[in-house]
Structure formats: C-alpha cells, structure tokens
C-alpha positions as CSV (number, residue, x, y, z in Angstrom):
1,M,157.2,199.3,40.5
2,Y,157.5,200.5,37.0
3,L,161.2,201.7,37.7
4,F,162.1,198.2,38.2
5,I,159.9,197.1,35.1
6,R,161.6,200.1,33.4
7,I,165.8,198.8,34.6
8,N,164.1,194.8,33.2
9,T,162.6,195.8,30.3
10,S,166.2,198.2,29.6
11,Q,168.5,195.3,30.8
12,Y,165.6,192.6,28.3
13,E,166.8,194.6,25.2
14,K,170.3,195.3,26.4
15,G,170.8,192.2,26.5
16,I,170.0,191.2,23.1
17,V,171.8,194.2,21.6
18,E,174.9,191.9,23.1
19,E,173.8,188.8,20.9
20,E,173.3,191.2,17.8
21,A,176.2,192.7,18.2
22,D,178.6,188.8,19.2
23,E,177.0,187.1,16.2
24,T,177.4,190.3,13.4
25,R,181.4,189.7,14.6
26,F,181.8,185.6,14.3
27,W,179.7,187.3,10.6
28,F,182.8,189.0,10.6
29,E,184.6,186.6,11.6
30,I,183.8,183.8,9.0
31,V,183.7,186.3,6.5
32,K,187.6,186.9,7.1
33,E,188.6,183.7,7.8
34,M,187.3,181.9,4.7
35,K,188.0,184.9,2.3
36,I,184.9,185.4,1.8
37,L,184.9,189.0,0.4
38,R,187.3,191.1,0.9
39,L,187.0,194.5,2.8
40,P,190.3,196.2,3.7
41,S,188.3,197.8,6.7
42,I,187.5,194.3,8.7
43,D,190.0,194.0,11.2
44,L,187.9,197.6,11.8
45,K,184.0,196.1,12.1
46,L,185.7,193.9,14.3
47,Q,187.5,196.0,16.7
48,E,183.8,197.9,16.6
49,S,182.0,195.2,17.4
50,D,184.2,194.4,20.1
51,E,183.9,198.2,21.8
52,I,179.8,198.0,21.0
53,I,179.6,194.9,23.1
54,S,182.6,195.9,26.0
55,M,180.2,199.6,26.0
56,V,176.7,197.0,26.0
57,V,178.1,194.7,28.5
58,S,179.7,197.5,30.6
59,S,176.0,199.5,30.8
60,M,173.9,195.5,31.8
61,K,176.7,195.3,35.0
62,T,175.7,199.7,35.7
63,M,172.1,198.8,35.8
64,R,172.3,195.3,37.6
65,K,173.6,197.1,40.7
66,A,171.2,199.7,40.1
67,I,168.7,197.2,41.3
C-alpha cells in the first residue's frame, strides 16, 4: 500500500513539474515572438524546456508501466 501511495504522489509531483516547464516554455515563446527582451540564449532556453518536458513525460510513462 505504501509503495502505491508513494508512486501516485510522485506521479502527481511530476505532473506539476511538467505543467510548470510547459508554462515556462510558453512564456519564453512570448518573449521571443514579441521581442520583449533581446536574449541571445532564448533559443537555448526553449530547447532546454523541451528536454525537461520530454524527460518528465518519459519518467511518468515509465512509472505508469510499473504500477
């Protein structure tokens, strides 16, 4: 029972991480498209956001298979 609760809690936490990373990426896109700031590394930040989202989603899929 403890393991099931722990896995569900961890899935919930990863879901929050995914949402926050997705929102961060959204705001990076807004900044880039509206040219609010001139950040030479904005494309790198967008790529890093994509990588974080991919890792979290992959981890969540793996966790679901373990249940």
